[in-house]
All heavy atoms as TSV, in Angstrom:
chain	resi	resn	atom	element	x	y	z
A	1	MET	N	N	11.983	14.166	-19.301
A	1	MET	CA	C	11.472	13.583	-20.526
A	1	MET	C	C	12.575	13.558	-21.569
A	1	MET	O	O	13.377	14.459	-21.668
A	1	MET	CB	C	10.280	14.395	-21.020
A	1	MET	CG	C	9.712	13.859	-22.309
A	1	MET	SD	S	8.176	14.662	-22.780
A	1	MET	CE	C	8.814	15.954	-23.788
A	2	THR	N	N	12.594	12.515	-22.375
A	2	THR	CA	C	13.545	12.403	-23.459
A	2	THR	C	C	13.055	13.211	-24.645
A	2	THR	O	O	11.911	13.071	-25.061
A	2	THR	CB	C	13.710	10.922	-23.862
A	2	THR	OG1	O	14.059	10.183	-22.703
A	2	THR	CG2	C	14.754	10.752	-24.922
A	3	ASP	N	N	13.932	14.053	-25.214
A	3	ASP	CA	C	13.541	14.879	-26.341
A	3	ASP	C	C	13.524	14.109	-27.648
A	3	ASP	O	O	12.785	14.422	-28.558
A	3	ASP	CB	C	14.485	16.078	-26.474
A	3	ASP	CG	C	14.327	17.042	-25.317
A	3	ASP	OD1	O	13.202	17.209	-24.833
A	3	ASP	OD2	O	15.333	17.614	-24.913
A	4	ASP	N	N	14.368	13.076	-27.768
A	4	ASP	CA	C	14.508	12.348	-29.005
A	4	ASP	C	C	13.819	10.993	-28.891
A	4	ASP	O	O	14.243	10.132	-28.140
A	4	ASP	CB	C	15.998	12.170	-29.317
A	4	ASP	CG	C	16.231	11.414	-30.608
A	4	ASP	OD1	O	15.296	11.288	-31.412
A	4	ASP	OD2	O	17.366	10.950	-30.804
A	5	CYS	N	N	12.752	10.800	-29.652
A	5	CYS	CA	C	11.999	9.548	-29.601
A	5	CYS	C	C	12.446	8.555	-30.666
A	5	CYS	O	O	11.819	7.517	-30.839
A	5	CYS	CB	C	10.515	9.832	-29.778
A	5	CYS	SG	S	9.777	10.679	-28.381
A	6	SER	N	N	13.489	8.863	-31.403
A	6	SER	CA	C	13.878	8.006	-32.516
A	6	SER	C	C	14.555	6.715	-32.080
A	6	SER	O	O	14.532	5.738	-32.807
A	6	SER	CB	C	14.775	8.769	-33.486
A	6	SER	OG	O	15.975	9.147	-32.830
A	7	ASP	N	N	15.155	6.681	-30.904
A	7	ASP	CA	C	15.866	5.476	-30.455
A	7	ASP	C	C	15.390	5.105	-29.055
A	7	ASP	O	O	16.115	5.242	-28.087
A	7	ASP	CB	C	17.374	5.714	-30.475
A	7	ASP	CG	C	18.153	4.462	-30.097
A	7	ASP	OD1	O	17.624	3.351	-30.286
A	7	ASP	OD2	O	19.280	4.596	-29.591
A	8	THR	N	N	14.155	4.626	-28.974
A	8	THR	CA	C	13.581	4.325	-27.673
A	8	THR	C	C	13.792	2.888	-27.239
A	8	THR	O	O	13.472	2.527	-26.122
A	8	THR	CB	C	12.068	4.623	-27.676
A	8	THR	OG1	O	11.456	3.857	-28.715
A	8	THR	CG2	C	11.795	6.094	-27.856
A	9	GLY	N	N	14.303	2.037	-28.131
A	9	GLY	CA	C	14.438	0.623	-27.794
A	9	GLY	C	C	13.083	-0.063	-27.916
A	9	GLY	O	O	12.210	0.383	-28.656
A	10	LYS	N	N	12.899	-1.144	-27.167
A	10	LYS	CA	C	11.622	-1.864	-27.206
A	10	LYS	C	C	10.510	-0.920	-26.780
A	10	LYS	O	O	10.648	-0.188	-25.805
A	10	LYS	CB	C	11.678	-3.089	-26.298
A	10	LYS	CG	C	10.448	-3.956	-26.406
A	10	LYS	CD	C	10.598	-5.265	-25.669
A	10	LYS	CE	C	9.335	-6.096	-25.838
A	10	LYS	NZ	N	9.443	-7.400	-25.218
A	11	SER	N	N	9.386	-0.945	-27.505
A	11	SER	CA	C	8.343	0.043	-27.246
A	11	SER	C	C	6.986	-0.545	-26.899
A	11	SER	O	O	6.064	0.190	-26.563
A	11	SER	CB	C	8.194	0.960	-28.460
A	11	SER	OG	O	7.797	0.203	-29.594
A	12	SER	N	N	6.828	-1.856	-26.966
A	12	SER	CA	C	5.542	-2.473	-26.716
A	12	SER	C	C	5.747	-3.869	-26.138
A	12	SER	O	O	6.669	-4.581	-26.529
A	12	SER	CB	C	4.784	-2.526	-28.045
A	12	SER	OG	O	3.690	-3.368	-27.989
A	13	TRP	N	N	4.862	-4.263	-25.208
A	13	TRP	CA	C	5.002	-5.534	-24.496
A	13	TRP	C	C	3.687	-6.312	-24.488
A	13	TRP	O	O	3.073	-6.514	-23.436
A	13	TRP	CB	C	5.472	-5.272	-23.058
A	13	TRP	CG	C	6.872	-4.798	-22.973
A	13	TRP	CD1	C	7.975	-5.562	-22.725
A	13	TRP	CD2	C	7.359	-3.463	-23.127
A	13	TRP	NE1	N	9.107	-4.787	-22.731
A	13	TRP	CE2	C	8.754	-3.481	-22.977
A	13	TRP	CE3	C	6.746	-2.244	-23.400
A	13	TRP	CZ2	C	9.550	-2.346	-23.077
A	13	TRP	CZ3	C	7.531	-1.113	-23.508
A	13	TRP	CH2	C	8.908	-1.171	-23.338
A	14	PRO	N	N	3.230	-6.825	-25.633
A	14	PRO	CA	C	1.957	-7.561	-25.667
A	14	PRO	C	C	1.991	-8.848	-24.847
A	14	PRO	O	O	0.952	-9.306	-24.360
A	14	PRO	CB	C	1.747	-7.855	-27.155
A	14	PRO	CG	C	3.090	-7.718	-27.781
A	14	PRO	CD	C	3.841	-6.718	-26.945
A	15	GLU	N	N	3.151	-9.403	-24.659
A	15	GLU	CA	C	3.292	-10.654	-23.904
A	15	GLU	C	C	2.997	-10.498	-22.414
A	15	GLU	O	O	2.866	-11.492	-21.695
A	15	GLU	CB	C	4.700	-11.247	-24.100
A	15	GLU	CG	C	5.825	-10.458	-23.462
A	15	GLU	CD	C	6.373	-9.288	-24.279
A	15	GLU	OE1	O	5.748	-8.891	-25.287
A	15	GLU	OE2	O	7.440	-8.771	-23.897
A	16	LEU	N	N	2.870	-9.256	-21.933
A	16	LEU	CA	C	2.636	-9.022	-20.514
A	16	LEU	C	C	1.158	-8.924	-20.140
A	16	LEU	O	O	0.821	-8.881	-18.951
A	16	LEU	CB	C	3.377	-7.757	-20.061
A	16	LEU	CG	C	4.892	-7.796	-20.253
A	16	LEU	CD1	C	5.515	-6.500	-19.752
A	16	LEU	CD2	C	5.504	-8.997	-19.567
A	17	VAL	N	N	0.280	-8.897	-21.124
A	17	VAL	CA	C	-1.158	-8.856	-20.827
A	17	VAL	C	C	-1.536	-10.134	-20.085
A	17	VAL	O	O	-1.166	-11.241	-20.483
A	17	VAL	CB	C	-1.983	-8.710	-22.116
A	17	VAL	CG1	C	-3.474	-8.837	-21.822
A	17	VAL	CG2	C	-1.687	-7.379	-22.789
A	18	GLY	N	N	-2.226	-9.962	-18.955
A	18	GLY	CA	C	-2.685	-11.102	-18.175
A	18	GLY	C	C	-1.822	-11.458	-16.981
A	18	GLY	O	O	-2.182	-12.323	-16.203
A	19	ILE	N	N	-0.669	-10.761	-16.823
A	19	ILE	CA	C	0.175	-11.044	-15.657
A	19	ILE	C	C	0.052	-9.913	-14.640
A	19	ILE	O	O	-0.540	-8.871	-14.908
A	19	ILE	CB	C	1.651	-11.296	-16.036
A	19	ILE	CG1	C	2.364	-10.000	-16.446
A	19	ILE	CG2	C	1.775	-12.343	-17.120
A	19	ILE	CD1	C	3.876	-10.148	-16.496
A	20	ASN	N	N	0.637	-10.102	-13.480
A	20	ASN	CA	C	0.623	-9.105	-12.417
A	20	ASN	C	C	1.300	-7.816	-12.888
A	20	ASN	O	O	2.385	-7.850	-13.479
A	20	ASN	CB	C	1.342	-9.681	-11.190
A	20	ASN	CG	C	1.432	-8.691	-10.069
A	20	ASN	OD1	O	2.314	-7.837	-10.041
A	20	ASN	ND2	N	0.507	-8.783	-9.134
A	21	GLY	N	N	0.670	-6.673	-12.614
A	21	GLY	CA	C	1.180	-5.383	-13.062
A	21	GLY	C	C	2.535	-5.012	-12.497
A	21	GLY	O	O	3.372	-4.437	-13.196
A	22	GLU	N	N	2.773	-5.321	-11.229
A	22	GLU	CA	C	4.066	-4.999	-10.617
A	22	GLU	C	C	5.185	-5.788	-11.295
A	22	GLU	O	O	6.265	-5.269	-11.551
A	22	GLU	CB	C	4.039	-5.294	-9.118
A	22	GLU	CG	C	3.070	-4.442	-8.331
A	22	GLU	CD	C	3.501	-2.980	-8.228
A	22	GLU	OE1	O	4.705	-2.685	-8.368
A	22	GLU	OE2	O	2.614	-2.134	-8.015
A	23	VAL	N	N	4.916	-7.048	-11.576
A	23	VAL	CA	C	5.897	-7.892	-12.271
A	23	VAL	C	C	6.130	-7.351	-13.676
A	23	VAL	O	O	7.268	-7.237	-14.136
A	23	VAL	CB	C	5.408	-9.361	-12.321
A	23	VAL	CG1	C	6.317	-10.212	-13.196
A	23	VAL	CG2	C	5.322	-9.934	-10.913
A	24	ALA	N	N	5.052	-6.974	-14.353
A	24	ALA	CA	C	5.154	-6.430	-15.708
A	24	ALA	C	C	6.011	-5.168	-15.727
A	24	ALA	O	O	6.859	-5.002	-16.606
A	24	ALA	CB	C	3.765	-6.135	-16.262
A	25	ALA	N	N	5.803	-4.270	-14.769
A	25	ALA	CA	C	6.576	-3.021	-14.712
A	25	ALA	C	C	8.064	-3.305	-14.564
A	25	ALA	O	O	8.896	-2.661	-15.210
A	25	ALA	CB	C	6.072	-2.149	-13.573
A	26	LYS	N	N	8.416	-4.277	-13.752
A	26	LYS	CA	C	9.829	-4.635	-13.571
A	26	LYS	C	C	10.420	-5.203	-14.852
A	26	LYS	O	O	11.568	-4.899	-15.198
A	26	LYS	CB	C	9.977	-5.618	-12.412
A	26	LYS	CG	C	9.718	-4.967	-11.073
A	26	LYS	CD	C	9.793	-5.964	-9.940
A	26	LYS	CE	C	9.448	-5.281	-8.631
A	26	LYS	NZ	N	9.338	-6.196	-7.516
A	27	ILE	N	N	9.656	-6.017	-15.552
A	27	ILE	CA	C	10.128	-6.590	-16.817
A	27	ILE	C	C	10.357	-5.484	-17.838
A	27	ILE	O	O	11.374	-5.470	-18.539
A	27	ILE	CB	C	9.121	-7.628	-17.350
A	27	ILE	CG1	C	9.116	-8.863	-16.448
A	27	ILE	CG2	C	9.437	-8.008	-18.799
A	27	ILE	CD1	C	7.997	-9.846	-16.730
A	28	ILE	N	N	9.426	-4.539	-17.925
A	28	ILE	CA	C	9.541	-3.433	-18.888
A	28	ILE	C	C	10.815	-2.643	-18.653
A	28	ILE	O	O	11.581	-2.385	-19.581
A	28	ILE	CB	C	8.295	-2.521	-18.808
A	28	ILE	CG1	C	7.078	-3.269	-19.348
A	28	ILE	CG2	C	8.526	-1.203	-19.541
A	28	ILE	CD1	C	5.754	-2.620	-19.019
A	29	VAL	N	N	11.076	-2.262	-17.412
A	29	VAL	CA	C	12.263	-1.462	-17.096
A	29	VAL	C	C	13.543	-2.262	-17.336
A	29	VAL	O	O	14.542	-1.721	-17.796
A	29	VAL	CB	C	12.186	-0.929	-15.650
A	29	VAL	CG1	C	13.474	-0.263	-15.242
A	29	VAL	CG2	C	11.021	0.043	-15.517
A	30	ARG	N	N	13.496	-3.567	-17.055
A	30	ARG	CA	C	14.665	-4.411	-17.302
A	30	ARG	C	C	14.944	-4.523	-18.806
A	30	ARG	O	O	16.090	-4.463	-19.235
A	30	ARG	CB	C	14.454	-5.800	-16.704
A	30	ARG	CG	C	15.690	-6.683	-16.830
A	30	ARG	CD	C	15.522	-8.042	-16.183
A	30	ARG	NE	N	14.506	-8.807	-16.893
A	30	ARG	CZ	C	13.497	-9.444	-16.324
A	30	ARG	NH1	N	13.343	-9.419	-15.019
A	30	ARG	NH2	N	12.634	-10.117	-17.045
A	31	GLU	N	N	13.886	-4.649	-19.613
A	31	GLU	CA	C	14.064	-4.800	-21.053
A	31	GLU	C	C	14.349	-3.485	-21.764
A	31	GLU	O	O	14.927	-3.485	-22.847
A	31	GLU	CB	C	12.828	-5.466	-21.671
A	31	GLU	CG	C	12.706	-6.923	-21.265
A	31	GLU	CD	C	11.567	-7.634	-21.971
A	31	GLU	OE1	O	10.820	-7.009	-22.755
A	31	GLU	OE2	O	11.419	-8.845	-21.721
A	32	ASN	N	N	13.929	-2.369	-21.170
A	32	ASN	CA	C	14.203	-1.059	-21.758
A	32	ASN	C	C	14.476	-0.050	-20.645
A	32	ASN	O	O	13.566	0.615	-20.148
A	32	ASN	CB	C	13.033	-0.579	-22.618
A	32	ASN	CG	C	13.361	0.706	-23.353
A	32	ASN	OD1	O	14.353	1.371	-23.053
A	32	ASN	ND2	N	12.537	1.076	-24.308
A	33	PRO	N	N	15.749	0.082	-20.253
A	33	PRO	CA	C	16.098	1.002	-19.167
A	33	PRO	C	C	15.899	2.483	-19.499
A	33	PRO	O	O	16.038	3.335	-18.623
A	33	PRO	CB	C	17.569	0.694	-18.884
A	33	PRO	CG	C	18.053	-0.162	-19.987
A	33	PRO	CD	C	16.868	-0.691	-20.737
A	34	LYS	N	N	15.517	2.803	-20.726
A	34	LYS	CA	C	15.269	4.202	-21.104
A	34	LYS	C	C	13.890	4.688	-20.672
A	34	LYS	O	O	13.573	5.858	-20.818
A	34	LYS	CB	C	15.395	4.371	-22.626
A	34	LYS	CG	C	16.790	4.125	-23.153
A	34	LYS	CD	C	16.819	4.295	-24.653
A	34	LYS	CE	C	18.213	4.032	-25.186
A	34	LYS	NZ	N	18.263	4.230	-26.646
A	35	VAL	N	N	13.049	3.780	-20.164
A	35	VAL	CA	C	11.684	4.167	-19.796
A	35	VAL	C	C	11.413	3.951	-18.317
A	35	VAL	O	O	12.102	3.189	-17.646
A	35	VAL	CB	C	10.629	3.386	-20.620
A	35	VAL	CG1	C	10.802	3.637	-22.104
A	35	VAL	CG2	C	10.660	1.903	-20.310
A	36	ARG	N	N	10.375	4.652	-17.839
A	36	ARG	CA	C	9.818	4.421	-16.506
A	36	ARG	C	C	8.469	3.770	-16.714
A	36	ARG	O	O	7.702	4.197	-17.581
A	36	ARG	CB	C	9.625	5.741	-15.762
A	36	ARG	CG	C	10.902	6.456	-15.393
A	36	ARG	CD	C	10.640	7.765	-14.656
A	36	ARG	NE	N	9.717	8.650	-15.399
A	36	ARG	CZ	C	8.495	8.978	-14.990
A	36	ARG	NH1	N	7.998	8.532	-13.869
A	36	ARG	NH2	N	7.730	9.773	-15.721
A	37	ALA	N	N	8.178	2.753	-15.938
A	37	ALA	CA	C	6.890	2.068	-16.049
A	37	ALA	C	C	6.050	2.405	-14.823
A	37	ALA	O	O	6.515	2.261	-13.689
A	37	ALA	CB	C	7.096	0.566	-16.157
A	38	GLY	N	N	4.840	2.862	-15.057
A	38	GLY	CA	C	3.949	3.210	-13.960
A	38	GLY	C	C	2.672	2.400	-14.015
A	38	GLY	O	O	2.105	2.189	-15.088
A	39	ILE	N	N	2.226	1.954	-12.857
A	39	ILE	CA	C	0.981	1.199	-12.751
A	39	ILE	C	C	-0.191	2.183	-12.734
A	39	ILE	O	O	-0.178	3.159	-11.979
A	39	ILE	CB	C	0.946	0.372	-11.447
A	39	ILE	CG1	C	2.178	-0.525	-11.328
A	39	ILE	CG2	C	-0.348	-0.424	-11.342
A	39	ILE	CD1	C	2.282	-1.594	-12.354
A	40	VAL	N	N	-1.198	1.923	-13.556
A	40	VAL	CA	C	-2.396	2.755	-13.605
A	40	VAL	C	C	-3.607	1.830	-13.505
A	40	VAL	O	O	-3.765	0.921	-14.312
A	40	VAL	CB	C	-2.479	3.572	-14.912
A	40	VAL	CG1	C	-3.695	4.470	-14.899
A	40	VAL	CG2	C	-1.211	4.370	-15.138
A	41	LYS	N	N	-4.437	2.087	-12.505
A	41	LYS	CA	C	-5.639	1.271	-12.329
A	41	LYS	C	C	-6.707	1.697	-13.320
A	41	LYS	O	O	-6.853	2.887	-13.619
A	41	LYS	CB	C	-6.158	1.396	-10.902
A	41	LYS	CG	C	-5.222	0.798	-9.890
A	41	LYS	CD	C	-5.767	0.909	-8.486
A	41	LYS	CE	C	-4.776	0.319	-7.502
A	41	LYS	NZ	N	-5.199	0.520	-6.121
A	42	GLU	N	N	-7.464	0.712	-13.821
A	42	GLU	CA	C	-8.561	1.001	-14.743
A	42	GLU	C	C	-9.458	2.081	-14.168
A	42	GLU	O	O	-9.800	2.059	-12.991
A	42	GLU	CB	C	-9.404	-0.259	-14.962
A	42	GLU	CG	C	-8.924	-1.126	-16.070
A	42	GLU	CD	C	-9.844	-2.323	-16.296
A	42	GLU	OE1	O	-10.464	-2.813	-15.352
A	42	GLU	OE2	O	-9.912	-2.756	-17.448
A	43	GLY	N	N	-9.812	3.042	-15.008
A	43	GLY	CA	C	-10.706	4.113	-14.597
A	43	GLY	C	C	-10.002	5.351	-14.074
A	43	GLY	O	O	-10.629	6.390	-13.916
A	44	MET	N	N	-8.696	5.246	-13.789
A	44	MET	CA	C	-7.957	6.417	-13.305
A	44	MET	C	C	-7.770	7.411	-14.440
A	44	MET	O	O	-7.614	7.031	-15.594
A	44	MET	CB	C	-6.583	6.011	-12.761
A	44	MET	CG	C	-6.648	5.322	-11.421
A	44	MET	SD	S	-5.007	4.927	-10.746
A	44	MET	CE	C	-4.326	6.551	-10.515
A	45	MET	N	N	-7.769	8.685	-14.082
A	45	MET	CA	C	-7.519	9.736	-15.061
A	45	MET	C	C	-6.017	9.944	-15.185
A	45	MET	O	O	-5.299	9.914	-14.187
A	45	MET	CB	C	-8.209	11.021	-14.639
A	45	MET	CG	C	-9.709	10.897	-14.594
A	45	MET	SD	S	-10.500	12.411	-14.062
A	45	MET	CE	C	-10.623	13.234	-15.621
A	46	VAL	N	N	-5.570	10.143	-16.416
A	46	VAL	CA	C	-4.160	10.406	-16.687
A	46	VAL	C	C	-4.049	11.529	-17.707
A	46	VAL	O	O	-5.010	11.817	-18.424
A	46	VAL	CB	C	-3.425	9.141	-17.218
A	46	VAL	CG1	C	-3.409	8.036	-16.187
A	46	VAL	CG2	C	-4.055	8.649	-18.508
A	47	THR	N	N	-2.883	12.136	-17.785
A	47	THR	CA	C	-2.661	13.161	-18.804
A	47	THR	C	C	-2.600	12.492	-20.173
A	47	THR	O	O	-2.277	11.315	-20.282
A	47	THR	CB	C	-1.341	13.924	-18.544
A	47	THR	OG1	O	-0.261	13.000	-18.610
A	47	THR	CG2	C	-1.367	14.623	-17.205
A	48	MET	N	N	-2.887	13.245	-21.203
A	48	MET	CA	C	-2.907	12.696	-22.555
A	48	MET	C	C	-1.634	13.006	-23.335
A	48	MET	O	O	-1.550	12.716	-24.522
A	48	MET	CB	C	-4.123	13.244	-23.313
A	48	MET	CG	C	-5.459	12.828	-22.705
A	48	MET	SD	S	-5.687	11.043	-22.590
A	48	MET	CE	C	-5.744	10.613	-24.311
A	49	ASP	N	N	-0.638	13.605	-22.679
A	49	ASP	CA	C	0.600	13.932	-23.377
A	49	ASP	C	C	1.381	12.663	-23.713
A	49	ASP	O	O	1.267	11.652	-23.043
A	49	ASP	CB	C	1.457	14.890	-22.550
A	49	ASP	CG	C	1.870	14.304	-21.213
A	49	ASP	OD1	O	1.033	13.616	-20.587
A	49	ASP	OD2	O	3.013	14.516	-20.783
A	50	PHE	N	N	2.156	12.723	-24.801
A	50	PHE	CA	C	2.987	11.597	-25.222
A	50	PHE	C	C	4.391	11.803	-24.693
A	50	PHE	O	O	4.963	12.877	-24.837
A	50	PHE	CB	C	3.032	11.499	-26.751
A	50	PHE	CG	C	3.812	10.318	-27.231
A	50	PHE	CD1	C	3.195	9.092	-27.413
A	50	PHE	CD2	C	5.170	10.420	-27.469
A	50	PHE	CE1	C	3.915	7.986	-27.844
A	50	PHE	CE2	C	5.907	9.319	-27.893
A	50	PHE	CZ	C	5.268	8.104	-28.076
A	51	ARG	N	N	4.930	10.759	-24.074
A	51	ARG	CA	C	6.304	10.817	-23.564
A	51	ARG	C	C	7.042	9.575	-24.017
A	51	ARG	O	O	6.557	8.464	-23.866
A	51	ARG	CB	C	6.303	10.897	-22.048
A	51	ARG	CG	C	5.744	12.211	-21.525
A	51	ARG	CD	C	5.882	12.290	-20.045
A	51	ARG	NE	N	7.271	12.071	-19.658
A	51	ARG	CZ	C	7.903	12.810	-18.758
A	51	ARG	NH1	N	7.298	13.810	-18.178
A	51	ARG	NH2	N	9.143	12.533	-18.425
A	52	CYS	N	N	8.239	9.785	-24.551
A	52	CYS	CA	C	9.069	8.677	-25.041
A	52	CYS	C	C	9.658	7.863	-23.901
A	52	CYS	O	O	10.174	6.762	-24.141
A	52	CYS	CB	C	10.243	9.194	-25.848
A	52	CYS	SG	S	9.891	10.451	-27.026
A	53	ASP	N	N	9.634	8.388	-22.701
A	53	ASP	CA	C	10.283	7.718	-21.566
A	53	ASP	C	C	9.271	7.139	-20.576
A	53	ASP	O	O	9.608	6.819	-19.459
A	53	ASP	CB	C	11.215	8.684	-20.849
A	53	ASP	CG	C	10.490	9.882	-20.241
A	53	ASP	OD1	O	9.318	10.124	-20.597
A	53	ASP	OD2	O	11.104	10.577	-19.420
A	54	ARG	N	N	8.011	6.975	-21.019
A	54	ARG	CA	C	6.975	6.501	-20.106
A	54	ARG	C	C	6.215	5.320	-20.709
A	54	ARG	O	O	5.865	5.324	-21.881
A	54	ARG	CB	C	5.985	7.636	-19.826
A	54	ARG	CG	C	4.787	7.195	-18.988
A	54	ARG	CD	C	3.842	8.327	-18.701
A	54	ARG	NE	N	3.285	8.867	-19.930
A	54	ARG	CZ	C	2.838	10.101	-20.048
A	54	ARG	NH1	N	2.883	10.939	-19.042
A	54	ARG	NH2	N	2.333	10.518	-21.191
A	55	VAL	N	N	5.964	4.345	-19.857
A	55	VAL	CA	C	5.082	3.238	-20.211
A	55	VAL	C	C	4.045	3.131	-19.107
A	55	VAL	O	O	4.400	3.028	-17.931
A	55	VAL	CB	C	5.849	1.900	-20.341
A	55	VAL	CG1	C	4.883	0.752	-20.608
A	55	VAL	CG2	C	6.909	1.981	-21.425
A	56	ARG	N	N	2.792	3.195	-19.478
A	56	ARG	CA	C	1.719	3.008	-18.501
A	56	ARG	C	C	1.284	1.554	-18.539
A	56	ARG	O	O	1.008	1.006	-19.609
A	56	ARG	CB	C	0.546	3.925	-18.814
A	56	ARG	CG	C	0.875	5.378	-18.537
A	56	ARG	CD	C	-0.357	6.240	-18.696
A	56	ARG	NE	N	-0.057	7.604	-18.277
A	56	ARG	CZ	C	-0.348	8.675	-18.996
A	56	ARG	NH1	N	-0.949	8.543	-20.163
A	56	ARG	NH2	N	-0.059	9.866	-18.535
A	57	VAL	N	N	1.223	0.955	-17.360
A	57	VAL	CA	C	0.787	-0.426	-17.225
A	57	VAL	C	C	-0.621	-0.386	-16.642
A	57	VAL	O	O	-0.804	-0.154	-15.447
A	57	VAL	CB	C	1.752	-1.232	-16.322
A	57	VAL	CG1	C	1.299	-2.673	-16.213
A	57	VAL	CG2	C	3.190	-1.149	-16.847
A	58	TRP	N	N	-1.630	-0.563	-17.494
A	58	TRP	CA	C	-3.032	-0.494	-17.081
A	58	TRP	C	C	-3.438	-1.826	-16.464
A	58	TRP	O	O	-3.304	-2.881	-17.101
A	58	TRP	CB	C	-3.924	-0.183	-18.273
A	58	TRP	CG	C	-3.733	1.216	-18.762
A	58	TRP	CD1	C	-2.863	1.645	-19.709
A	58	TRP	CD2	C	-4.420	2.373	-18.297
A	58	TRP	NE1	N	-2.965	3.011	-19.869
A	58	TRP	CE2	C	-3.919	3.481	-19.022
A	58	TRP	CE3	C	-5.421	2.582	-17.352
A	58	TRP	CZ2	C	-4.387	4.769	-18.813
A	58	TRP	CZ3	C	-5.885	3.870	-17.157
A	58	TRP	CH2	C	-5.364	4.958	-17.888
A	59	VAL	N	N	-3.929	-1.770	-15.228
A	59	VAL	CA	C	-4.309	-2.993	-14.519
A	59	VAL	C	C	-5.767	-2.927	-14.069
A	59	VAL	O	O	-6.335	-1.851	-13.903
A	59	VAL	CB	C	-3.405	-3.239	-13.288
A	59	VAL	CG1	C	-1.949	-3.434	-13.708
A	59	VAL	CG2	C	-3.527	-2.126	-12.265
A	60	ASP	N	N	-6.353	-4.109	-13.863
A	60	ASP	CA	C	-7.715	-4.188	-13.352
A	60	ASP	C	C	-7.705	-4.128	-11.825
A	60	ASP	O	O	-6.655	-3.918	-11.208
A	60	ASP	CB	C	-8.418	-5.447	-13.868
A	60	ASP	CG	C	-7.784	-6.746	-13.369
A	60	ASP	OD1	O	-6.940	-6.714	-12.440
A	60	ASP	OD2	O	-8.139	-7.810	-13.913
A	61	LYS	N	N	-8.852	-4.319	-11.208
A	61	LYS	CA	C	-8.945	-4.218	-9.748
A	61	LYS	C	C	-8.161	-5.307	-9.028
A	61	LYS	O	O	-7.923	-5.212	-7.836
A	61	LYS	CB	C	-10.405	-4.229	-9.305
A	61	LYS	CG	C	-11.153	-5.500	-9.605
A	61	LYS	CD	C	-12.602	-5.387	-9.167
A	61	LYS	CE	C	-13.387	-6.629	-9.512
A	61	LYS	NZ	N	-14.788	-6.495	-9.095
A	62	TYR	N	N	-7.742	-6.325	-9.750
A	62	TYR	CA	C	-6.937	-7.398	-9.157
A	62	TYR	C	C	-5.440	-7.210	-9.400
A	62	TYR	O	O	-4.631	-8.035	-9.000
A	62	TYR	CB	C	-7.379	-8.750	-9.717
A	62	TYR	CG	C	-8.846	-9.018	-9.497
A	62	TYR	CD1	C	-9.744	-8.951	-10.553
A	62	TYR	CD2	C	-9.348	-9.288	-8.224
A	62	TYR	CE1	C	-11.096	-9.175	-10.347
A	62	TYR	CE2	C	-10.703	-9.489	-8.009
A	62	TYR	CZ	C	-11.569	-9.439	-9.086
A	62	TYR	OH	O	-12.912	-9.649	-8.881
A	63	GLY	N	N	-5.079	-6.122	-10.116
A	63	GLY	CA	C	-3.671	-5.843	-10.397
A	63	GLY	C	C	-3.129	-6.577	-11.597
A	63	GLY	O	O	-1.917	-6.654	-11.791
A	64	ILE	N	N	-4.026	-7.073	-12.458
A	64	ILE	CA	C	-3.618	-7.819	-13.649
A	64	ILE	C	C	-3.605	-6.882	-14.866
A	64	ILE	O	O	-4.541	-6.101	-15.076
A	64	ILE	CB	C	-4.586	-8.995	-13.909
A	64	ILE	CG1	C	-4.645	-9.919	-12.687
A	64	ILE	CG2	C	-4.207	-9.770	-15.170
A	64	ILE	CD1	C	-3.308	-10.530	-12.295
A	65	VAL	N	N	-2.565	-6.980	-15.680
A	65	VAL	CA	C	-2.420	-6.137	-16.867
A	65	VAL	C	C	-3.555	-6.424	-17.850
A	65	VAL	O	O	-3.779	-7.571	-18.233
A	65	VAL	CB	C	-1.050	-6.366	-17.554
A	65	VAL	CG1	C	-0.928	-5.511	-18.803
A	65	VAL	CG2	C	0.088	-6.085	-16.593
A	66	LYS	N	N	-4.277	-5.363	-18.246
A	66	LYS	CA	C	-5.448	-5.503	-19.117
A	66	LYS	C	C	-5.193	-5.027	-20.546
A	66	LYS	O	O	-5.874	-5.496	-21.461
A	66	LYS	CB	C	-6.629	-4.708	-18.549
A	66	LYS	CG	C	-7.099	-5.173	-17.190
A	66	LYS	CD	C	-7.356	-6.656	-17.103
A	66	LYS	CE	C	-8.566	-7.081	-17.868
A	66	LYS	NZ	N	-8.791	-8.532	-17.858
A	67	ASP	N	N	-4.294	-4.084	-20.757
A	67	ASP	CA	C	-3.990	-3.551	-22.091
A	67	ASP	C	C	-2.506	-3.706	-22.363
A	67	ASP	O	O	-1.702	-3.784	-21.436
A	67	ASP	CB	C	-4.363	-2.067	-22.171
A	67	ASP	CG	C	-5.853	-1.830	-22.027
A	67	ASP	OD1	O	-6.636	-2.583	-22.630
A	67	ASP	OD2	O	-6.231	-0.892	-21.304
A	68	ILE	N	N	-2.144	-3.709	-23.632
A	68	ILE	CA	C	-0.739	-3.854	-24.017
A	68	ILE	C	C	0.040	-2.641	-23.514
A	68	ILE	O	O	-0.257	-1.510	-23.928
A	68	ILE	CB	C	-0.585	-3.986	-25.539
A	68	ILE	CG1	C	-1.269	-5.262	-26.028
A	68	ILE	CG2	C	0.895	-3.967	-25.936
A	68	ILE	CD1	C	-1.332	-5.390	-27.538
A	69	PRO	N	N	1.030	-2.850	-22.646
A	69	PRO	CA	C	1.878	-1.730	-22.232
A	69	PRO	C	C	2.709	-1.254	-23.424
A	69	PRO	O	O	3.285	-2.076	-24.152
A	69	PRO	CB	C	2.780	-2.341	-21.156
A	69	PRO	CG	C	2.068	-3.581	-20.705
A	69	PRO	CD	C	1.360	-4.080	-21.916
A	70	GLN	N	N	2.750	0.072	-23.622
A	70	GLN	CA	C	3.534	0.630	-24.707
A	70	GLN	C	C	4.008	2.034	-24.346
A	70	GLN	O	O	3.416	2.697	-23.517
A	70	GLN	CB	C	2.748	0.632	-26.007
A	70	GLN	CG	C	1.445	1.377	-25.951
A	70	GLN	CD	C	0.599	1.128	-27.181
A	70	GLN	OE1	O	1.042	0.518	-28.153
A	70	GLN	NE2	N	-0.626	1.602	-27.166
A	71	ILE	N	N	5.064	2.450	-25.020
A	71	ILE	CA	C	5.620	3.779	-24.779
A	71	ILE	C	C	4.552	4.816	-25.133
A	71	ILE	O	O	3.847	4.686	-26.115
A	71	ILE	CB	C	6.900	3.989	-25.591
A	71	ILE	CG1	C	8.034	3.175	-24.955
A	71	ILE	CG2	C	7.257	5.470	-25.682
A	71	ILE	CD1	C	9.358	3.273	-25.670
A	72	GLY	N	N	4.482	5.835	-24.329
A	72	GLY	CA	C	3.527	6.911	-24.575
A	72	GLY	C	C	3.280	7.649	-23.344
A	72	GLY	O	O	3.070	8.647	-22.979
């Protein structure tokens, strides 16, 4: 985990809502190499901790991005 959240680069990707989650994850990492992008299916349980180096890509049962991916 990155200790310093002050220089995270791009932190939100609203333009990716509605596209394939795998494609979205690749775009996120390409646009901000400081983060890891993980696919999370709707309804899955996740930890509530905040991480400057993580972007969760929430997808529906068809693998389509449903929420704005953002650092956290």
